[in-house]
C-alpha positions, -999 to +999 in steps of 0.1 A: +037+169-041+054+136-031+079+120-058+069+086-074+086+055-065+094+024-087+095-009-074+100-045-085+072-067-071+074-103-082+096-094-108+073-068-124+083-031-124+053-010-106+049+028-101+041+035-066+024+071-062+006+088-034-023+110-047-059+121-040-085+090-050-119+098-055-146+076-037-140+054-006-108+034-018-080+040+001-057+025-026-058+009-062-035-017-077-033-020-115-015-054-122+017-050-140+014-013-138+009+007-109-002+012-074-020+043-061-022+053-023-046+080-009-021+107+001-043+119+029-039+086+049-017+087+081-003+065+107-014+028+109-043+034+082-013+044+059+006+013+066-023-011+065-031+003+030+004+001+017+007-035+031-028-043+013-019-027-022+017-045-019-003-081-012-026-072-045+003-067-067+027-096-055-003-120-054-030-109-079-051-141-073-054-138-037-088-131-025-100-097-011-106-112+022-073-129+025-055-096+016-075-076+040-069-101+069-032-102+060-026-066+057-047-058+091-025-085+108+009-074+095+002-036+101-007-044+139+022-064+143+047-038+128+029-008+144+033-028+179+070-032+172+073+005+165+076+009+128+067+043+119+072+068+090+105+089+099+100+117+075+072+139+057+081+124+025+062+095+013 
């Protein structure tokens, strides 16, 4: 089981956890509290979801459409530049 992480996002401390999620969602952000990421995601889908949920945490008033567009664009750029997870730990 991966360990939990704690990050300051916009001056607010968030629990960042990889876990199994029910339904179709790849991630959830509970504002001012926690970010949950589907633990079965891999590769660019995982990176895109991490960016997506970060954007929700950092910009709670940003529209879903803007979050989707920005997370997809940034994940494509970072992936093309060679960013990859280095270890099996989340």
